[in-house]
N, C-alpha and C positions, 0 to 999 in steps of 0.2 A: 504493500500499499504506500501511497505517497503522502507526504506531510502537507496539510492544507491549512489555510488561515481564512476565517470568516470575518467579514466586516459589515457592521451596521452603521452606515454613513448618515450622520446628521449635520445640520447646519452649524451647531455649536460644539458638539461632542461626537466622537467616532468610537464605537465599540469594537474591540478586537477579540477574537477567539482563535484558537488553533487546535489542531488534533493532537492526540497523544503520538508517541513515536511510531505506532503501527497504523495511524490514520484512521482509527476506528471511533474514537470518542471525541466530542466537541467540548472544549474547556474554555471558560471565560478567561481572558488574560489581562486586558487593560482597557482603560477609557482614556482616549487622547483628546486634547483640545483640537478643534478644527481651525488650525491657523497655518502659517506659512511654513512650519516645520513638519506638517502632517506627512507629506509624501516621503520625506527623508527618514522619518521615524518608522514608518511602515516598511520601507525598504530595509532599514537596519534590522528590524524584527525578523523579516523574511530571511535575510542572510544569517542571522544568529540562530534561528531555529531550523534552518534547512527547508524552509517552505518551498514547495514546488508549484503551487497554484493558489491563488487568492479567489475566494468566493465572496462576491460583492452583492449585497442585497439590492434588488431592483425594485424601485418604489413605484407602484401603480395604484390607481384607485379601484373601486369596486367594479367600475365599467371596463377595466383593463387599460385605461389611459394612463400615461405617464403623469405622476405628481409633479409639482413645480420643482422639487428638489432633484428630479431625475436628470436635468441638465447639468447640475453640479456633479452628480454621480458619474456622468459620462466624461466630464473633464478630468475627474480624479482617476477614473479607470484608465484614460489615455495617459495620464502622467505616470502611473504605475507601469503600463506597458512600455512607455518610453525608457524605463529603467530595466527593461528585460524581464519583467514579471508577467507570467501568464495570469490573466484575470477572466473569470467566468461570471456573468451576471446570473443570479438565481432569484426567482420571485420571492418577495417577502411582503407579508401583509400583517400589520398588527403585532409584529414580534416584540416591540417594546411593551405593549399592553399585556401580552402573554407573559413576558418576563416579570412584569410588575405583579401580576396575579400569582405567579408561582413563588416569588420571593419577597414581595413588597418593595417599597421605594428604598434604594440604597445606592451607594457610589459606584457599584459595578453593574448597575441596570443595563447600560448600553452594551457592555461586554457580554452580559447574559443573552441579550437579544442577538448579538453577533453569533453566539453559540447555538442559538435556535436556528438561525439561518444556515450555519454550517451543518448542523444535524439533519436539517431538512434535505440539504444537498447530498449528504452521505446516504441517507435513507432512499432518496430518489435513484441513486446509482446502484444500490443493493437490489433493486426490483428488476 
């Protein structure tokens, strides 16, 4: 299995999760500020953890139309790809709400949402 990273992109904060060494379990890792250091921080994390693919949450509404933030997500995706990182968009809807229901409000909420995106991707590949 390959090492994966999941990202829940937000306008202010970005949740990051990654798989265990066997690529089977999604684990919340960090919440990063969405600032001018974001791309370099994610690239460093990918290099340090040997991540082979980033799974980036794709934000759409209930009609399947891109949410306003999807344009920012596309720019972020391209920036990571420009650094040689393979990025796959994976549908996500209400992951932050689901994470909040599972664990309540806390500092790692966005990272937990990223873990839910990553788990969904892993599960979809297992089918």
